[in-house]
C-alpha positions as CSV (number, residue, x, y, z in Angstrom):
1,X,47.8,-115.6,-27.9
2,X,48.0,-113.2,-30.7
3,X,44.6,-113.8,-32.1
4,X,43.0,-113.4,-28.6
5,X,44.8,-110.2,-28.1
6,X,43.7,-108.9,-31.4
7,X,40.1,-109.9,-30.7
8,X,40.2,-108.3,-27.3
9,X,41.5,-105.1,-28.8
10,X,38.9,-105.0,-31.5
11,X,36.1,-105.1,-28.9
12,X,37.3,-102.0,-27.0
13,X,37.0,-98.4,-28.2
14,X,40.1,-96.8,-29.7
15,X,42.2,-94.5,-27.4
16,X,42.1,-90.9,-28.2
17,X,45.4,-90.4,-26.4
18,X,48.2,-92.7,-27.8
19,X,50.7,-94.3,-25.6
20,X,54.1,-92.6,-25.1
21,X,55.9,-95.3,-26.9
22,X,53.7,-94.9,-30.0
23,X,53.9,-91.1,-29.9
24,X,57.6,-91.1,-29.6
25,X,57.9,-93.5,-32.5
26,X,59.4,-96.3,-30.5
27,X,62.7,-94.4,-29.8
28,X,62.4,-94.3,-26.0
29,X,61.3,-97.8,-25.2
30,X,62.7,-97.6,-21.6
31,X,60.3,-94.8,-20.6
32,X,57.2,-96.5,-22.0
33,X,56.2,-98.4,-18.8
34,X,56.8,-95.4,-16.5
35,X,55.2,-92.6,-18.4
36,X,52.2,-94.5,-19.7
37,X,49.7,-92.6,-17.4
38,X,51.1,-89.1,-18.3
39,X,48.5,-87.0,-20.3
40,X,49.4,-86.4,-23.9
41,X,48.0,-83.5,-25.8
42,X,46.8,-84.3,-29.3
43,X,45.7,-81.4,-31.5
44,X,42.6,-82.3,-33.5
45,X,42.2,-80.3,-36.7
46,X,38.8,-80.1,-38.4
47,X,38.7,-81.1,-42.0
48,X,37.2,-77.8,-43.2
49,X,39.7,-75.6,-41.3
50,X,41.0,-72.7,-43.4
51,X,44.8,-72.7,-44.0
52,X,46.4,-69.5,-42.8
53,X,49.8,-68.2,-43.5
54,X,52.2,-67.4,-40.7
55,X,51.7,-63.7,-41.2
56,X,48.0,-64.1,-40.9
57,X,48.4,-66.2,-37.8
58,X,50.6,-63.5,-36.1
59,X,48.0,-60.8,-36.9
60,X,45.9,-59.6,-34.0
61,X,42.2,-60.1,-34.2
62,X,40.2,-57.2,-32.8
63,X,38.2,-58.2,-29.8
64,X,34.4,-58.4,-29.9
65,X,32.8,-56.7,-26.9
66,X,29.2,-57.4,-25.9
67,X,27.7,-54.1,-24.6
68,X,24.7,-54.2,-22.2
69,X,22.6,-51.9,-24.4
70,X,19.3,-52.5,-26.0
71,X,19.4,-51.5,-29.7
72,X,15.6,-51.4,-29.8
73,X,15.3,-49.0,-26.9
74,X,14.0,-45.6,-28.0
75,X,16.6,-42.8,-27.8
76,X,14.4,-39.8,-28.6
77,X,11.8,-39.9,-25.8
78,X,10.6,-36.3,-25.2
79,X,8.9,-35.1,-22.0
80,X,7.5,-31.8,-21.0
81,X,9.5,-30.0,-18.2
82,X,7.2,-28.1,-16.0
83,X,10.2,-26.4,-14.4
84,X,11.6,-24.9,-17.6
85,X,8.2,-24.9,-19.4
86,X,9.7,-26.5,-22.6
87,X,9.8,-30.0,-24.1
88,X,13.1,-31.7,-23.4
89,X,14.6,-35.0,-24.7
90,X,15.1,-37.6,-21.9
91,X,18.7,-38.8,-22.2
92,X,18.2,-41.7,-19.7
93,X,17.3,-44.8,-21.7
94,X,16.1,-47.9,-20.0
95,X,18.3,-50.8,-21.4
96,X,16.6,-53.5,-19.3
97,X,14.2,-55.9,-21.1
98,X,12.2,-58.4,-19.0
99,X,11.6,-61.5,-21.0
100,X,9.7,-63.4,-18.2
101,X,8.5,-62.3,-14.8
102,X,6.3,-64.0,-12.3
103,X,5.5,-63.3,-8.7
104,X,6.3,-66.4,-6.6
105,X,5.1,-67.5,-3.2
106,X,8.1,-69.7,-2.3
107,X,10.4,-68.4,0.3
108,X,13.9,-69.6,1.2
109,X,13.9,-71.1,4.6
110,X,17.0,-69.2,5.7
111,X,15.7,-65.9,4.5
112,X,14.5,-63.2,7.0
113,X,11.0,-63.3,5.5
114,X,10.7,-67.1,6.0
115,X,11.9,-66.8,9.6
116,X,9.3,-64.1,10.3
117,X,6.6,-66.3,8.8
118,X,7.6,-69.2,11.0
119,X,7.6,-67.1,14.1
120,X,4.0,-65.9,13.2
121,X,2.8,-69.4,12.7
122,X,4.4,-70.6,16.0
123,X,2.8,-67.6,17.7
124,X,-0.6,-68.5,16.4
125,X,-0.2,-72.2,17.5
126,X,0.8,-71.1,21.0
127,X,-2.2,-68.8,21.2
128,X,-4.5,-71.6,20.1
129,X,-3.0,-74.0,22.6
130,X,-3.3,-71.5,25.4
131,X,-6.9,-70.7,24.4
132,X,-7.9,-74.4,24.5
133,X,-6.2,-74.9,27.8
134,X,-8.2,-72.0,29.3
135,X,-11.4,-73.4,27.9
136,X,-10.9,-77.0,29.1
137,X,-13.2,-78.3,31.8
138,X,-11.9,-80.2,34.8
139,X,-13.1,-83.8,34.6
140,X,-13.9,-85.3,38.1
141,X,-15.0,-88.8,37.3
142,X,-13.6,-92.2,36.8
143,X,-11.9,-92.8,33.5
144,X,-13.8,-95.1,31.1
145,X,-12.8,-98.7,30.9
146,X,-13.1,-99.0,27.1
147,X,-13.8,-96.8,24.1
148,X,-17.5,-97.4,24.2
149,X,-17.8,-95.6,27.5
150,X,-15.9,-92.6,26.4
151,X,-18.2,-89.6,26.0
152,X,-18.5,-87.9,22.7
153,X,-17.0,-84.4,22.8
154,X,-19.4,-81.7,22.1
155,X,-17.9,-79.4,19.5
156,X,-20.3,-76.6,20.3
157,X,-19.5,-76.4,24.0
158,X,-17.9,-73.0,23.6
159,X,-20.2,-70.6,21.9
160,X,-17.4,-68.5,20.4
161,X,-15.8,-71.5,18.7
162,X,-17.9,-72.4,15.6
163,X,-17.1,-74.4,12.5
164,X,-18.5,-73.8,9.1
165,X,-21.7,-75.7,8.2
166,X,-23.8,-75.9,5.1
167,X,-27.4,-76.8,4.4
168,X,-29.2,-77.4,1.2
169,X,-32.7,-76.0,0.6
170,X,-35.3,-76.6,-2.0
171,X,-35.4,-74.5,-5.1
172,X,-38.4,-72.1,-5.1
173,X,-41.1,-72.7,-7.7
174,X,-41.7,-69.8,-10.0
175,X,-45.2,-69.1,-11.2
176,X,-46.2,-66.8,-14.0
177,X,-49.3,-64.6,-13.9
178,X,-50.7,-62.4,-16.7
179,X,-53.7,-60.0,-17.2
180,X,-55.5,-59.1,-20.3
181,X,-57.3,-55.7,-20.6
182,X,-59.8,-54.4,-23.1
183,X,-58.4,-52.1,-25.8
184,X,-59.2,-48.3,-25.3
185,X,-61.9,-46.9,-27.5
186,X,-60.8,-45.0,-30.6
187,X,-62.6,-42.8,-33.1
188,X,-61.6,-41.9,-36.7
189,X,-61.2,-38.3,-37.9
190,X,-60.6,-37.0,-41.4
191,X,-60.8,-33.7,-43.3
192,X,-60.1,-32.0,-46.6
193,X,-57.7,-29.0,-46.9
194,X,-57.3,-26.8,-50.0
195,X,-54.3,-24.8,-51.1
196,X,-56.0,-21.4,-50.4
197,X,-56.7,-22.4,-46.8
198,X,-53.1,-23.3,-46.3
199,X,-52.0,-19.9,-47.9
200,X,-54.4,-17.9,-45.7
201,X,-53.0,-19.6,-42.6
202,X,-49.4,-18.8,-43.5
203,X,-50.3,-15.2,-44.2
204,X,-52.0,-14.9,-40.9
205,X,-48.8,-16.2,-39.1
206,X,-46.6,-13.8,-41.0
207,X,-48.8,-10.8,-40.0
208,X,-48.7,-11.9,-36.4
209,X,-44.9,-12.1,-36.5
210,X,-44.6,-8.6,-38.0
211,X,-46.8,-7.1,-35.3
212,X,-44.7,-8.8,-32.6
213,X,-41.5,-7.3,-34.2
214,X,-43.0,-3.8,-34.1
215,X,-43.9,-4.2,-30.4
216,X,-40.4,-5.4,-29.6
217,X,-38.9,-2.4,-31.4
218,X,-41.0,-0.1,-29.4
219,X,-39.9,-1.7,-26.2
220,X,-36.2,-1.7,-27.1
221,X,-36.3,1.9,-28.4
222,X,-34.7,3.3,-25.2
223,X,-31.8,0.9,-25.2
224,X,-28.4,2.0,-26.5
225,X,-26.9,0.8,-29.7
226,X,-24.0,-0.7,-27.7
227,X,-26.3,-3.3,-26.2
228,X,-27.5,-4.3,-29.8
229,X,-23.9,-4.6,-30.9
230,X,-23.1,-6.7,-27.8
231,X,-26.0,-9.0,-28.7
232,X,-24.8,-9.5,-32.2
233,X,-21.3,-10.3,-30.9
234,X,-22.7,-12.8,-28.5
235,X,-24.4,-14.5,-31.4
236,X,-21.2,-14.5,-33.4
237,X,-19.3,-15.9,-30.4
238,X,-21.7,-18.8,-30.0
239,X,-19.5,-20.7,-32.4
240,X,-16.8,-22.4,-30.3
241,X,-14.2,-22.0,-33.2
242,X,-14.3,-18.2,-32.7
243,X,-14.9,-18.1,-28.9
244,X,-12.6,-16.4,-26.4
245,X,-11.5,-19.7,-24.9
246,X,-10.3,-20.9,-28.3
247,X,-8.4,-17.6,-28.8
248,X,-6.7,-18.0,-25.4
249,X,-5.8,-21.6,-26.2
250,X,-4.3,-20.7,-29.6
251,X,-2.4,-17.8,-28.0
252,X,-0.9,-20.1,-25.3
253,X,0.0,-22.7,-28.0
254,X,1.7,-20.0,-30.1
255,X,3.8,-18.9,-27.1
256,X,4.9,-22.5,-26.4
257,X,5.9,-23.0,-30.1
258,X,7.8,-19.8,-30.1
259,X,9.6,-20.6,-26.9
260,X,10.6,-24.0,-28.1
261,X,11.9,-22.5,-31.4
262,X,14.0,-19.9,-29.6
263,X,15.0,-22.0,-26.7
264,X,18.6,-20.9,-26.8
265,X,17.7,-17.2,-26.7
266,X,15.4,-17.7,-23.8
267,X,18.1,-19.7,-22.0
268,X,20.5,-16.8,-22.5
269,X,17.9,-14.3,-21.3
270,X,17.4,-16.3,-18.0
271,X,20.9,-17.7,-17.2
272,X,23.6,-16.0,-19.3
273,X,26.3,-14.1,-17.4
274,X,29.4,-12.6,-19.0
275,X,32.2,-14.3,-17.0
276,X,34.8,-12.0,-18.5
277,X,33.4,-9.1,-16.3
278,X,35.4,-10.6,-13.4
279,X,38.6,-9.8,-15.2
280,X,37.8,-6.3,-16.4
281,X,36.8,-3.9,-13.7
282,X,34.7,-0.9,-14.7
283,X,33.6,-2.3,-18.1
284,X,30.7,-4.4,-19.4
285,X,29.0,-5.7,-22.5
286,X,25.5,-6.0,-24.0
287,X,24.1,-9.3,-25.3
288,X,21.6,-9.0,-28.1
289,X,18.5,-11.1,-27.5
290,X,15.5,-10.4,-29.7
291,X,14.5,-8.0,-32.4
292,X,10.8,-7.2,-32.5
293,X,9.3,-6.2,-35.8
294,X,5.9,-6.1,-37.5
295,X,4.7,-5.8,-41.1
296,X,2.5,-2.8,-40.1
297,X,5.4,-0.9,-38.6
298,X,7.7,-1.2,-41.6
299,X,9.1,2.1,-43.0
300,X,8.1,3.8,-39.7
301,X,10.2,5.2,-36.9
302,X,10.0,4.2,-33.2
303,X,8.8,7.4,-31.5
304,X,8.2,6.1,-27.9
305,X,8.7,3.0,-25.7
306,X,7.0,2.3,-22.4
307,X,7.1,-0.9,-20.2
308,X,3.9,-1.9,-18.5
309,X,4.0,-1.1,-14.7
310,X,2.3,-4.4,-13.6
311,X,3.0,-7.0,-16.4
312,X,6.8,-6.9,-16.7
313,X,6.9,-8.8,-20.0
314,X,4.6,-6.3,-21.8
315,X,6.0,-3.3,-23.7
316,X,4.1,-0.7,-25.7
317,X,5.9,0.8,-28.8
318,X,4.6,3.7,-30.8
319,X,5.5,4.2,-34.5
320,X,5.3,7.4,-36.5
321,X,7.7,9.7,-38.2
322,X,9.9,12.7,-37.1
323,X,10.1,13.9,-40.7
324,X,7.6,16.7,-41.4
325,X,7.5,15.9,-45.1
326,X,6.8,12.1,-44.6
327,X,3.9,12.1,-42.2
328,X,1.3,9.3,-42.4
329,X,-0.7,6.9,-40.2
330,X,0.6,5.6,-36.9
331,X,0.7,2.2,-35.3
332,X,0.9,1.1,-31.6
333,X,2.3,-2.4,-31.0
334,X,2.3,-4.1,-27.6
335,X,5.1,-6.7,-27.6
336,X,5.5,-9.4,-25.0
337,X,8.7,-11.3,-24.1
338,X,6.6,-14.5,-24.1
339,X,5.9,-14.2,-27.9
340,X,8.6,-12.4,-29.8
341,X,7.3,-13.2,-33.3
342,X,4.1,-11.1,-33.3
343,X,2.7,-8.3,-31.1
344,X,0.0,-9.1,-28.6
345,X,-2.1,-6.0,-29.4
346,X,-2.0,-3.7,-32.5
347,X,-3.8,-0.3,-32.8
348,X,-3.9,1.9,-35.9
349,X,-4.1,5.7,-35.6
350,X,-4.9,8.3,-38.2
351,X,-1.7,10.2,-37.5
352,X,1.8,9.3,-36.4
353,X,2.2,8.3,-32.7
354,X,4.6,10.6,-30.8
355,X,4.1,9.5,-27.1
356,X,2.3,7.0,-24.9
357,X,2.1,6.1,-21.3
358,X,0.5,3.2,-19.2
359,X,-1.7,4.0,-16.2
360,X,0.2,3.0,-13.0
361,X,-2.9,1.6,-11.3
362,X,-4.9,0.4,-14.3
363,X,-2.4,-1.5,-16.5
364,X,-4.8,-2.0,-19.4
365,X,-5.4,1.8,-19.9
366,X,-3.0,3.5,-22.4
367,X,-2.8,7.2,-23.1
368,X,-1.5,8.2,-26.6
369,X,-0.4,11.5,-28.1
370,X,-0.4,12.0,-31.9
371,X,1.5,14.2,-34.4
372,X,-1.7,16.2,-35.3
373,X,-2.2,17.2,-31.7
374,X,-4.9,14.6,-30.8
375,X,-4.7,12.6,-27.5
376,X,-6.3,9.2,-27.3
377,X,-7.0,6.7,-24.5
378,X,-7.1,3.0,-25.3
379,X,-8.3,0.0,-23.3
380,X,-6.3,-3.0,-24.6
381,X,-8.9,-5.4,-23.1
382,X,-11.7,-4.0,-25.3
383,X,-12.7,-6.1,-28.3
384,X,-12.8,-3.0,-30.6
385,X,-9.6,-1.4,-31.8
386,X,-11.1,2.1,-31.4
387,X,-10.1,4.4,-28.6
388,X,-12.5,4.8,-25.7
389,X,-11.6,8.6,-25.5
390,X,-10.4,11.0,-28.1
391,X,-9.8,14.8,-28.0
392,X,-11.4,17.1,-30.6
393,X,-11.4,20.7,-31.5
394,X,-14.4,21.3,-29.2
395,X,-12.3,19.9,-26.3
396,X,-9.5,22.4,-27.0
397,X,-7.0,19.8,-28.4
398,X,-3.4,20.7,-29.2
399,X,-2.6,22.2,-32.5
400,X,1.0,20.8,-32.8
401,X,2.5,17.4,-32.1
402,X,2.0,16.0,-28.6
403,X,5.6,15.0,-27.7
404,X,4.8,13.5,-24.3
405,X,1.9,12.3,-22.1
406,X,2.0,11.3,-18.5
407,X,-0.7,10.0,-16.1
408,X,-1.3,11.8,-12.9
409,X,-0.5,9.7,-9.8
410,X,-2.5,11.8,-7.5
411,X,-5.9,10.1,-7.0
412,X,-7.4,12.9,-4.9
413,X,-9.1,14.4,-8.0
414,X,-11.5,11.5,-8.1
415,X,-11.3,10.9,-11.9
416,X,-8.5,9.5,-14.0
417,X,-6.5,12.3,-15.7
418,X,-3.2,12.7,-17.5
419,X,-1.0,15.6,-18.6
420,X,0.3,16.4,-22.1
421,X,2.8,18.8,-23.6
422,X,3.0,20.0,-27.2
423,X,4.9,22.3,-29.5
424,X,2.1,24.8,-29.3
425,X,3.4,25.9,-25.9
426,X,0.7,24.5,-23.7
427,X,0.7,21.9,-20.9
428,X,-2.8,20.5,-20.6
429,X,-4.5,18.2,-18.1
430,X,-7.1,15.8,-19.6
431,X,-9.9,14.4,-17.4
432,X,-11.7,11.1,-18.3
433,X,-15.4,11.8,-17.6
434,X,-18.3,9.4,-18.2
435,X,-18.9,10.1,-21.9
436,X,-16.3,12.6,-23.0
437,X,-12.7,13.9,-22.5
438,X,-12.3,17.4,-21.1
439,X,-9.1,19.4,-20.9
440,X,-7.8,22.0,-18.5
441,X,-4.8,24.2,-19.3
442,X,-2.1,23.9,-16.7
443,X,0.5,26.3,-18.1
444,X,1.5,28.3,-21.1
445,X,5.2,28.1,-21.8
446,X,6.2,31.7,-22.3
447,X,9.2,32.4,-24.4
448,X,12.2,34.0,-22.7
449,X,14.3,36.1,-25.1
450,X,17.4,35.9,-22.8
451,X,17.7,39.7,-22.4
452,X,19.7,41.4,-19.7
453,X,18.6,41.5,-16.1
454,X,17.7,45.2,-16.2
455,X,14.9,44.9,-18.8
456,X,11.3,44.9,-17.9
457,X,9.1,41.8,-17.9
458,X,7.1,42.9,-20.9
459,X,10.1,43.2,-23.1
460,X,11.7,39.9,-21.9
461,X,8.6,37.7,-22.4
462,X,7.1,37.3,-25.8
463,X,5.3,34.4,-27.5
464,X,5.1,30.7,-26.5
465,X,8.0,28.2,-26.3
466,X,7.6,24.8,-27.9
467,X,7.6,22.1,-25.3
468,X,9.3,18.8,-26.2
469,X,9.4,16.8,-23.0
470,X,8.4,17.0,-19.3
471,X,8.7,14.9,-16.2
472,X,7.1,14.9,-12.7
473,X,9.0,14.6,-9.5
474,X,8.3,11.3,-7.7
475,X,8.7,12.7,-4.2
476,X,6.9,16.1,-4.9
477,X,4.1,15.5,-7.3
478,X,3.4,19.2,-7.8
479,X,6.9,19.8,-9.3
480,X,7.6,19.1,-12.9
481,X,10.3,19.9,-15.5
482,X,9.8,21.1,-19.0
483,X,12.3,20.9,-21.9
484,X,11.8,23.4,-24.8
485,X,13.0,23.8,-28.3
486,X,15.1,26.8,-27.3
487,X,17.4,24.6,-25.2
488,X,16.1,25.8,-21.8
489,X,14.7,23.7,-19.0
490,X,11.9,25.2,-16.8
491,X,10.9,24.0,-13.3
492,X,7.2,24.5,-12.9
493,X,4.5,23.7,-10.3
494,X,0.9,22.8,-10.7
495,X,0.0,25.4,-8.1
496,X,1.7,28.3,-9.9
497,X,0.7,28.2,-13.5
498,X,1.6,31.8,-14.3
499,X,5.4,31.7,-13.9
500,X,8.4,29.4,-13.8
501,X,9.9,28.5,-10.5
502,X,13.4,28.3,-12.1
503,X,15.0,28.3,-15.5
504,X,18.1,26.2,-16.2
505,X,20.4,27.3,-19.0
506,X,23.1,25.1,-20.3
507,X,22.0,23.6,-23.6
508,X,22.3,25.5,-26.8
509,X,19.8,23.5,-28.8
510,X,16.5,21.7,-28.3
511,X,16.1,19.5,-25.2
512,X,14.8,16.1,-26.3
513,X,14.5,14.4,-22.9
514,X,14.5,15.4,-19.2
515,X,14.2,12.8,-16.4
516,X,14.1,13.0,-12.6
517,X,16.4,10.6,-10.8
518,X,14.2,7.7,-9.4
519,X,16.1,7.7,-6.0
520,X,17.4,11.2,-5.3
521,X,14.7,14.0,-5.2
522,X,17.0,16.8,-6.3
523,X,18.8,15.3,-9.3
524,X,17.7,15.2,-12.9
525,X,19.3,14.5,-16.3
526,X,18.7,16.0,-19.7
527,X,19.7,15.1,-23.3
528,X,19.8,17.7,-26.1
529,X,20.4,18.1,-29.8
530,X,23.7,19.8,-29.0
531,X,25.3,16.3,-28.5
532,X,25.5,16.6,-24.7
533,X,24.0,14.9,-21.7
534,X,23.9,17.1,-18.5
535,X,23.4,16.2,-14.9
536,X,21.5,18.9,-12.8
537,X,20.6,19.7,-9.2
538,X,17.3,21.6,-9.3
539,X,18.6,23.9,-6.6
540,X,21.4,25.1,-8.9
541,X,20.8,26.8,-12.2
542,X,23.9,25.4,-13.9
543,X,24.7,21.7,-14.6
544,X,26.8,19.7,-12.2
545,X,28.2,17.3,-14.9
546,X,28.2,17.5,-18.7
547,X,29.0,14.6,-21.0
548,X,29.8,15.4,-24.7
549,X,29.2,12.3,-26.7
550,X,30.3,13.9,-30.0
551,X,27.3,12.3,-31.7
552,X,23.6,13.2,-32.2
553,X,21.8,12.0,-29.1
554,X,18.4,10.4,-29.3
555,X,17.3,9.6,-25.8
556,X,18.5,9.1,-22.2
557,X,17.1,7.0,-19.3
558,X,17.9,6.3,-15.7
559,X,18.5,2.7,-14.5
560,X,15.9,1.5,-12.0
561,X,18.5,-0.4,-9.9
562,X,21.1,2.3,-9.3
563,X,21.0,6.0,-8.6
564,X,24.2,6.7,-10.6
565,X,23.6,4.6,-13.7
566,X,22.0,5.8,-16.9
567,X,22.0,4.9,-20.6
568,X,22.2,7.2,-23.6
569,X,21.8,6.4,-27.3
570,X,23.4,8.1,-30.3
571,X,22.2,8.2,-33.8
572,X,25.6,8.1,-35.5
573,X,28.2,5.6,-34.6
574,X,32.0,5.9,-34.9
575,X,33.3,5.3,-38.4
576,X,29.8,5.0,-39.9
577,X,27.3,7.5,-41.1
578,X,24.2,5.5,-40.1
579,X,24.5,3.2,-37.1
580,X,23.2,3.1,-33.5
581,X,25.3,3.0,-30.4
582,X,24.3,2.5,-26.8
583,X,26.3,4.2,-24.0
584,X,26.1,3.0,-20.4
585,X,27.4,5.3,-17.6
586,X,27.9,4.5,-13.9
587,X,29.1,7.6,-12.2
588,X,30.0,5.8,-9.0
589,X,32.7,3.8,-11.0
590,X,33.8,6.4,-13.6
591,X,32.3,9.9,-13.6
592,X,34.2,11.0,-16.7
593,X,33.6,8.3,-19.3
594,X,31.2,5.5,-20.1
595,X,31.7,2.0,-18.9
596,X,30.1,0.5,-22.1
597,X,29.9,1.6,-25.7
598,X,28.5,-0.9,-28.1
599,X,27.1,-0.7,-31.6
600,X,23.6,-2.3,-31.7
601,X,22.2,-1.8,-35.2
602,X,23.7,-1.1,-38.6
603,X,22.3,1.2,-41.3
604,X,19.8,2.6,-38.8
605,X,19.6,5.3,-36.2
606,X,18.4,4.7,-32.6
607,X,15.6,6.9,-31.4
608,X,14.5,5.7,-27.9
609,X,15.8,3.5,-25.0
610,X,14.0,2.1,-21.9
611,X,15.1,0.0,-18.9
612,X,13.1,-2.9,-17.7
613,X,12.0,-2.5,-14.1
614,X,12.3,-6.2,-13.2
615,X,14.7,-7.9,-15.7
616,X,18.3,-6.9,-16.4
617,X,17.5,-5.9,-20.0
618,X,17.1,-2.7,-22.0
619,X,15.0,-2.1,-25.1
620,X,16.0,0.3,-27.9
621,X,14.1,1.4,-31.0
622,X,15.4,2.6,-34.3
623,X,14.1,4.5,-37.3
624,X,13.4,1.4,-39.4
625,X,10.6,0.1,-37.2
626,X,12.8,-2.4,-35.3
627,X,12.9,-2.8,-31.5
628,X,16.0,-4.6,-30.1
629,X,16.3,-6.2,-26.7
630,X,19.8,-6.3,-25.0
631,X,20.9,-8.0,-21.8
632,X,23.2,-6.2,-19.4
633,X,26.4,-7.9,-18.2
634,X,27.0,-8.1,-14.3
635,X,29.3,-5.0,-14.4
636,X,26.5,-2.9,-15.9
637,X,23.8,-3.6,-13.3
638,X,25.6,-3.1,-10.0
639,X,23.0,-2.1,-7.5
640,X,23.3,-1.8,-3.7
641,X,26.5,-3.5,-2.3
642,X,26.3,-4.2,1.4
643,X,29.5,-5.0,3.3
644,X,30.3,-5.9,7.0
645,X,30.6,-2.2,7.8
646,X,27.2,-1.3,6.4
647,X,24.6,-0.3,8.9
648,X,21.8,-2.9,8.8
649,X,19.2,-0.2,9.6
650,X,19.8,1.6,6.3
651,X,17.4,0.7,3.5
652,X,18.3,0.3,-0.1
653,X,16.8,3.8,-0.9
654,X,19.0,5.4,1.8
655,X,22.1,3.7,0.3
656,X,21.2,4.9,-3.2
657,X,20.8,8.5,-2.0
658,X,24.1,8.2,-0.1
659,X,25.8,7.0,-3.2
660,X,24.6,10.0,-5.2
661,X,25.5,12.4,-2.3
662,X,29.0,11.0,-2.3
663,X,29.2,11.7,-6.1
664,X,28.0,15.3,-5.6
665,X,30.6,15.9,-2.9
666,X,33.4,14.6,-5.1
667,X,32.2,16.8,-8.0
668,X,32.0,19.9,-5.8
669,X,35.5,19.3,-4.4
670,X,36.9,18.9,-7.9
671,X,35.3,22.2,-9.1
672,X,36.6,24.1,-6.0
673,X,40.1,22.9,-6.5
């Protein structure tokens, strides 16, 4: 039996799981028969397994995580945002990669699409069955006895039920036809030409061309030289590289590059708000944005700043010098917020620029006053950089610097005209005629000696006073104020050129700036070299409020959004001999002190300030040719505040006037007490 068992065991495959008796080593022979079917775990160890120590076996292995990301997906995809008008990086990366995709036509029977298809097919079958039933003909004859007697069904019984049929036709036979014609008759021609005959013919052509040029000159003798220059320019502009379209495209591209390079500054200009204003009532801050500068304006002082009345991003800046010993040429730069690296337009003048003003109805026309007394008118759209109008000695130009020019808003005159004031004591009105610029003297600023009231007029009036600034009332166009070098402010009228309507005394030194309030028709403000800013009512000879800044004042300007807010700049800052400080006052919040005092520039003196009419920014110029743009925090630009108790019938202008009237009442009560 043993050999047979051995042979039987040799023919079967070896068990991977040993019997319990073998695994136990034969110690538990009683349990061998009962636990034979129990599973036994046998650990199989590969031959090339690395031997690890117990410390290495106890050490935790960091898990390996498979992330659903595509390492080859691009992460720097850039798209142009039409909303923000800049190029932005698309942070959303598509991680899905399709290795195989095929549109199939197989539907699952239990799916809604398959059920809908089955219903459509059943509906078509029912319609076909119903149609055949309706078209069937009643048969009233005996049924045939066999298949031979059955009639053949005519498939064309119904004229609307046709089946497709095809027929084969013969191919057409193509035949070629050709015609042959006789060649046309030809004749030969030849000749001999000598060099002198060719020379004579060329000379005859040259003489004919010269005679034609003489005739053209005679015909064009009456035309102006401007048309000839225009024709030359048209020839030069025929090259597309120097065309107007190319210039416009390059300008737009330059603006895009500049806005992308200064994206953070433009973002602050549009969206920045100082959140700390909510925790400090009655105080605010200024955020520096851009500093405009130009190579042509280096070592020159900013003498005037004006925002364009229609294009809110365009600002004209005049450069010259206030120092009598350092006079030179002047520059006019028109800066735009869309391109802060380089000015849009640049005009050079023979003398330093002292004043300029945009026309309110024609935003491309710019009036300029120079240090030598000349007034100019530029059209920024013109291709030439020369002025279209210029005053001369024959047109009775000023003999001293023209400190301010202002366009006339009254269009009843029929022609464009503007006013100018100079240190020679004259206020002139300049008319833009067809080919020349003519002047008309509005008033001579007579000098008042300040004598006693009992003196005669002849002894109290002598000489002419030097005018430094003037401003026209917005509600009453005939009224205007004049600030003089003697520190007096005169109220004048266009209708009475021989005398002053009123003289306001309060300043002890030259009045640099005088401005009417843009909302209240009776209030105006003035800044003087005596370090004070004064608030006036033109019905009262003495100031209502006076602010001593204890520093040399350069300019003052009303805010366009509030009747009680104005800004003043000082040339010397606290603790430094040369620095520029901006002061913001809101008299409805604090009528005794400023709500913001911030140093803007170092080692430079501020000369002029101007508010933007549409954006919450101010622009200030210094004596080093720099123009700084600052954004006002929310506490500095509080306009009209409407509450539940506010009458809805009141306009914003009425509320602004009411705010100023409330301030005047408080000041009057304080003085009386």
